[in-house]
C-alpha positions as CSV (number, residue, x, y, z in Angstrom):
1,M,0.0,0.0,0.0
2,N,1.2,3.5,-0.9
3,R,0.2,6.7,0.9
4,F,0.2,10.2,-0.6
5,V,-0.1,13.3,1.5
6,L,-0.6,16.8,-0.1
7,N,-1.8,20.3,1.0
8,E,-5.6,20.8,1.4
9,T,-5.2,23.8,-0.9
10,S,-2.5,25.5,-2.9
11,Y,-2.4,28.7,-4.9
12,H,0.1,29.4,-7.8
13,G,1.1,32.4,-9.9
14,K,1.7,36.1,-9.6
15,G,-0.4,37.8,-7.0
16,A,-1.3,34.6,-5.2
17,I,-0.4,36.1,-1.8
18,S,-3.8,37.8,-1.8
19,A,-5.2,34.4,-1.0
20,V,-3.5,34.4,2.5
21,A,-6.2,36.8,3.8
22,D,-9.0,35.0,2.0
23,E,-8.0,31.6,3.5
24,A,-7.5,33.0,7.0
25,K,-10.9,34.7,7.0
26,G,-12.6,31.7,5.3
27,R,-11.3,29.4,8.0
28,G,-12.3,31.7,10.9
29,F,-8.8,32.3,12.0
30,K,-8.3,35.3,14.4
31,K,-4.6,35.9,14.9
32,A,-1.5,34.8,13.0
33,F,1.9,33.9,14.4
34,V,4.1,35.0,11.5
35,C,7.4,33.0,11.2
36,S,10.0,34.7,9.0
37,D,13.7,35.2,9.2
38,P,15.4,38.5,10.0
39,D,16.8,39.2,6.5
40,L,13.3,38.8,4.9
41,I,12.0,41.3,7.4
42,K,14.9,43.6,6.9
43,F,14.4,43.7,3.1
44,N,10.6,44.1,3.3
45,V,9.9,40.7,1.8
46,T,7.8,39.6,4.8
47,K,6.0,43.0,4.6
48,K,4.4,41.9,1.3
49,V,2.4,39.3,3.2
50,T,1.8,41.3,6.4
51,D,0.5,44.1,4.2
52,V,-2.1,41.7,3.0
53,L,-3.0,40.8,6.6
54,D,-3.1,44.5,7.5
55,G,-5.4,45.2,4.5
56,A,-7.8,42.6,5.7
57,G,-7.7,43.8,9.3
58,L,-6.2,40.5,10.5
59,A,-4.0,40.6,13.7
60,Y,-0.6,39.0,13.9
61,D,2.7,38.8,15.8
62,I,6.0,38.3,14.1
63,Y,8.6,35.7,15.2
64,S,12.0,36.0,13.6
65,D,14.4,34.1,15.9
66,I,15.2,31.8,13.0
67,K,18.7,30.8,11.7
68,P,19.5,29.5,8.2
69,N,19.9,26.0,9.7
70,P,17.2,26.4,12.5
71,T,18.2,25.0,15.9
72,I,16.4,23.3,18.8
73,E,16.7,26.6,20.6
74,N,15.0,28.5,17.8
75,V,12.1,26.1,18.1
76,Q,11.9,26.2,21.9
77,H,11.9,30.0,21.9
78,G,9.2,29.9,19.2
79,V,7.0,27.7,21.2
80,E,7.2,30.1,24.2
81,E,6.4,33.1,22.0
82,F,3.5,31.3,20.3
83,K,1.9,30.6,23.7
84,K,2.3,34.3,24.7
85,S,0.8,35.5,21.4
86,G,-2.7,34.1,21.6
87,A,-2.4,33.1,17.9
88,D,-4.5,30.4,16.5
89,Y,-2.6,29.8,13.2
90,I,0.8,30.3,11.7
91,V,1.9,32.1,8.5
92,A,5.3,30.8,7.5
93,I,7.2,33.1,5.1
94,G,10.6,32.2,3.8
95,G,12.6,29.2,2.7
96,G,13.0,25.9,4.4
97,S,14.3,27.5,7.6
98,S,11.2,29.5,8.4
99,M,8.9,26.7,7.4
100,D,10.8,24.0,9.3
101,T,10.8,26.2,12.4
102,A,7.0,26.8,12.0
103,K,6.3,23.1,11.6
104,A,8.2,22.1,14.7
105,I,6.5,24.9,16.7
106,G,3.1,23.9,15.4
107,I,3.6,20.2,16.2
108,I,4.8,20.9,19.8
109,I,2.0,23.3,20.5
110,N,-0.7,20.7,19.7
111,N,1.4,17.7,20.9
112,P,3.0,19.0,24.1
113,E,4.3,15.5,25.0
114,F,6.9,16.1,22.3
115,A,8.2,19.3,23.9
116,D,11.7,17.7,23.9
117,V,12.5,18.7,20.3
118,R,14.8,15.7,19.9
119,S,11.9,13.4,20.4
120,L,10.6,14.5,17.0
121,E,13.5,13.0,15.1
122,G,12.6,10.3,12.6
123,V,8.9,9.3,12.3
124,A,7.4,10.7,15.5
125,P,4.1,9.1,16.6
126,T,2.3,12.4,17.1
127,K,-1.5,12.2,17.5
128,K,-2.8,15.6,16.5
129,A,-2.3,17.8,13.4
130,C,-0.1,20.8,14.1
131,V,-1.3,24.4,14.4
132,P,-2.8,25.3,11.0
133,I,0.0,26.7,8.8
134,I,-0.3,28.9,5.7
135,A,3.0,28.6,3.9
136,V,4.4,31.3,1.6
137,P,7.8,30.3,0.1
138,T,10.3,32.9,-0.8
139,T,12.8,30.5,-2.4
140,A,12.3,28.0,-5.2
141,G,14.0,24.9,-3.8
142,T,13.0,23.3,-0.5
143,A,9.2,22.8,-1.3
144,A,8.7,22.7,2.5
145,E,5.3,24.2,1.9
146,V,4.1,20.8,0.5
147,T,6.2,18.3,2.4
148,I,5.7,16.3,5.5
149,N,9.4,16.7,6.5
150,Y,11.4,19.3,8.4
151,V,15.0,19.5,9.6
152,I,16.2,20.9,12.9
153,T,19.9,21.3,13.9
154,D,21.1,19.8,17.2
155,V,24.0,22.2,17.9
156,E,25.3,20.2,20.9
157,K,25.8,17.1,18.8
158,D,26.7,18.9,15.5
159,R,24.0,17.1,13.6
160,K,20.7,17.7,11.8
161,M,17.6,15.9,12.8
162,V,15.3,14.8,9.9
163,C,11.7,14.7,11.2
164,V,8.9,13.1,9.1
165,D,5.3,13.6,10.2
166,P,2.2,13.9,8.0
167,H,0.7,16.0,10.8
168,D,3.1,18.9,10.0
169,I,2.1,19.6,6.4
170,P,0.8,23.2,5.9
171,I,-2.9,23.2,5.1
172,V,-2.4,26.0,2.5
173,A,0.5,26.6,0.2
174,V,0.8,30.0,-1.5
175,V,3.4,29.8,-4.3
176,D,3.8,33.3,-5.7
177,P,6.9,33.9,-7.9
178,D,6.8,37.6,-7.0
179,M,7.8,36.5,-3.5
180,M,11.0,35.0,-5.0
181,S,12.0,37.8,-7.2
182,T,14.4,39.4,-4.7
183,M,16.5,36.3,-4.3
184,P,20.1,36.9,-5.3
185,A,21.6,34.8,-8.1
186,S,23.7,32.7,-5.8
187,L,20.7,31.7,-3.6
188,T,18.5,31.1,-6.7
189,A,21.1,28.7,-8.0
190,A,21.6,26.9,-4.7
191,T,17.9,26.5,-4.0
192,G,17.2,25.5,-7.6
193,M,19.8,22.7,-7.5
194,D,18.3,21.6,-4.2
195,A,15.0,21.2,-6.0
196,L,16.7,19.3,-8.8
197,T,18.2,17.0,-6.2
198,H,14.8,16.4,-4.7
199,A,13.4,15.4,-8.1
200,I,16.3,13.1,-9.1
201,E,16.7,11.4,-5.7
202,G,12.9,11.0,-5.4
203,Y,12.8,9.4,-8.9
204,I,15.4,6.8,-8.0
205,T,14.7,6.1,-4.3
206,K,13.6,2.6,-3.3
207,A,10.1,3.7,-2.5
208,A,9.5,5.4,-5.9
209,W,6.4,4.3,-7.8
210,E,4.3,5.4,-10.8
211,L,2.5,8.3,-9.1
212,S,5.7,9.8,-7.6
213,D,7.6,9.2,-10.8
214,M,5.1,11.4,-12.7
215,F,5.8,14.3,-10.4
216,H,9.6,13.8,-10.4
217,L,10.1,13.5,-14.1
218,K,8.0,16.6,-14.8
219,A,9.9,18.5,-12.1
220,I,13.2,17.6,-13.6
221,E,12.0,18.9,-17.0
222,I,10.7,22.2,-15.6
223,I,13.8,22.8,-13.5
224,A,16.2,22.0,-16.3
225,R,14.6,24.5,-18.6
226,S,13.9,27.2,-16.0
227,L,16.9,27.4,-13.6
228,R,19.3,29.3,-15.8
229,G,16.7,31.9,-16.5
230,A,15.7,32.2,-12.9
231,V,19.3,32.9,-11.9
232,K,19.2,35.8,-14.4
233,N,16.0,36.9,-12.7
234,D,14.0,36.3,-15.9
235,G,10.3,36.3,-15.1
236,E,9.5,33.1,-17.0
237,G,12.4,31.3,-15.3
238,R,11.1,32.5,-11.9
239,E,7.7,31.2,-12.6
240,G,9.0,27.9,-13.9
241,M,11.2,27.3,-10.8
242,A,8.3,28.3,-8.4
243,L,6.3,25.5,-10.0
244,G,9.1,23.0,-10.6
245,Q,10.3,22.9,-7.0
246,Y,6.7,22.5,-5.7
247,V,6.0,19.6,-8.1
248,A,9.2,17.9,-6.9
249,G,8.1,18.4,-3.3
250,M,4.8,16.7,-4.1
251,G,6.7,13.6,-5.0
252,F,9.7,13.3,-2.7
253,S,7.7,14.1,0.4
254,N,5.9,10.9,0.0
255,V,8.7,8.5,-1.1
256,G,11.8,9.8,0.5
257,L,15.3,10.7,-0.8
258,G,18.8,9.2,-0.6
259,I,22.4,9.7,0.4
260,V,22.9,13.1,-1.4
261,H,20.7,14.5,1.3
262,S,22.2,12.3,4.1
263,M,25.7,13.5,3.1
264,A,24.6,17.2,2.8
265,H,22.9,17.3,6.2
266,P,26.1,16.9,8.3
267,L,27.8,19.7,6.3
268,G,25.0,22.1,7.3
269,A,25.3,21.0,10.9
270,L,29.0,21.1,11.2
271,Y,30.0,23.9,8.9
272,D,26.7,25.8,8.4
273,T,27.0,25.0,4.7
274,P,23.9,26.2,2.7
275,H,21.8,23.1,2.1
276,G,21.4,23.7,-1.6
277,I,25.1,24.2,-2.2
278,A,25.9,21.0,-0.4
279,N,23.4,19.0,-2.4
280,A,24.5,20.5,-5.7
281,I,28.1,19.6,-5.2
282,I,27.4,16.1,-4.0
283,L,24.7,15.2,-6.5
284,P,26.8,14.2,-9.6
285,T,29.2,12.1,-7.6
286,V,26.4,10.2,-5.9
287,M,24.6,9.7,-9.2
288,E,27.7,8.0,-10.5
289,Y,27.8,5.8,-7.4
290,N,24.1,4.9,-7.6
291,A,24.0,4.3,-11.4
292,P,24.3,0.5,-11.1
293,A,21.1,0.3,-9.0
294,T,18.9,2.5,-11.2
295,G,18.0,0.3,-14.2
296,E,16.9,2.5,-17.1
297,K,15.9,5.5,-15.0
298,Y,18.9,7.6,-16.0
299,R,17.7,7.5,-19.6
300,D,14.5,9.2,-18.4
301,I,16.5,11.7,-16.4
302,A,18.7,12.5,-19.3
303,K,15.7,13.0,-21.6
304,A,14.0,15.3,-19.0
305,M,17.2,17.3,-18.7
306,G,16.9,18.0,-22.4
307,V,19.4,15.5,-23.8
308,E,18.5,14.4,-27.3
309,D,18.4,10.9,-28.9
310,T,18.5,9.1,-25.6
311,E,16.6,6.2,-27.1
312,K,19.6,5.5,-29.3
313,M,22.1,5.4,-26.4
314,S,23.6,2.5,-24.6
315,Q,23.1,2.1,-20.9
316,E,26.6,3.5,-20.3
317,E,26.0,6.4,-22.6
318,Y,22.7,7.6,-21.2
319,R,23.9,7.2,-17.6
320,K,26.9,9.4,-18.5
321,A,24.6,11.8,-20.4
322,A,22.3,12.3,-17.4
323,I,25.2,12.9,-15.0
324,D,26.9,15.3,-17.5
325,A,23.7,17.3,-17.9
326,V,23.4,17.8,-14.2
327,K,27.1,18.8,-14.0
328,Q,26.6,21.3,-16.8
329,L,23.6,22.9,-15.2
330,S,25.4,23.2,-11.9
331,K,28.4,24.8,-13.6
332,D,26.2,27.2,-15.6
333,V,24.6,28.5,-12.4
334,G,27.9,28.9,-10.6
335,I,28.0,26.0,-8.2
336,P,31.5,24.8,-7.1
337,D,32.4,21.2,-8.2
338,N,34.1,20.0,-5.0
339,L,34.1,20.3,-1.2
340,K,37.7,21.4,-0.9
341,E,36.7,24.8,0.6
342,I,34.2,23.2,3.0
343,V,35.2,19.9,4.4
344,K,38.2,19.3,6.7
345,P,39.8,15.9,5.9
346,E,40.0,15.1,9.6
347,D,36.2,15.4,9.8
348,V,35.4,12.8,7.2
349,T,34.9,9.9,9.6
350,F,32.4,11.9,11.7
351,L,30.6,13.1,8.5
352,A,30.4,9.6,7.1
353,Q,28.9,8.2,10.3
354,S,26.4,11.1,10.5
355,A,25.4,10.6,6.9
356,F,24.9,6.8,7.4
357,D,22.7,7.5,10.5
358,D,20.6,10.1,8.6
359,A,17.0,9.3,8.0
360,C,17.4,9.8,4.2
361,R,20.0,7.1,3.8
362,P,17.7,4.0,3.8
363,G,15.9,5.3,0.7
364,N,19.1,5.3,-1.4
365,P,18.7,2.9,-4.4
366,R,22.1,1.4,-3.7
367,D,22.8,-0.1,-0.3
368,T,25.8,1.6,1.2
369,S,28.1,1.6,4.3
370,V,29.9,4.1,6.4
371,E,33.2,3.3,4.6
372,E,31.7,3.8,1.2
373,I,30.2,7.2,2.2
374,A,33.6,8.2,3.5
375,E,35.1,7.4,0.2
376,L,32.5,9.6,-1.6
377,Y,33.4,12.5,0.7
378,K,37.1,11.9,-0.1
379,K,36.4,11.8,-3.8
380,L,34.8,15.3,-3.5
381,L,38.0,16.7,-1.9
């Protein structure tokens, strides 16, 4: 039996943020707890949504103690502030950091027996849906607005906790490309490659099936044709990436990922490496490693990436073509091709063990070991 969990409602396209007020009023909500990071507030991106709330006469408090890799402490503080606010729903504005923080806060508020944030790691047996969340992404990458996953950093242990819980999914996703137009080129590239990683890992993961395949192949196609334009802040590229990353999220949220993500998570925890950058650097190397366990799927990936005449290629040729297409896209949008400037060689053993213990690792199409993961890290040095 396969299960598929998606938002109750989603809105797409320019001007979609007007739906935030309509949904809040229609559902009888009284006061919002707005989760958004300090930079988005500083540059008036958050204000685009709070202006909508103001225009509709809807009350709100803003919570901005959110780091790029949100921590247990960010969540604990947010829980305290939510209780003080008297809010009855959350509006999460931002990338994965804001949304992951909002999800954890919302889960704990309605499931207080999980007040110890560490107890949420893995598949937590929560009983109640989290506080209702309206999610407004400002990056085109994480798709946190449509996933049942969130990631919180345990600073004391230098590791990221992957939490999987269908009770945390936002009830409404508002995907407005105008909210993403202020992203600098580097962030657009990083988050876009994160989305591509979601689509490719989701397509080859052990749990993949026909319904998830449909989303992932379409997402690869949209991202491959849109990311270069989005990095140049082209309107069509922005719209394409807003949709492509969401479509990828619809798939991978339900079938899982693989060791690209499990290797990227420790880099974020130990070095605060941006998640999208880590994924982008690791992806081609892990694709090469996983190729023997993927059947004919790399032919489909190559075709979706825009490679021509894939039906005439041998298995070796289309696998190489898929990997080369990913490498070229990554290069075109300015992503480094190695971890030399990030990873300290003496940390490889710790990183490999953390990656092996990560919740994403079991979904990898090729069974692996701590030693093999360590070799992959070394190859990227």
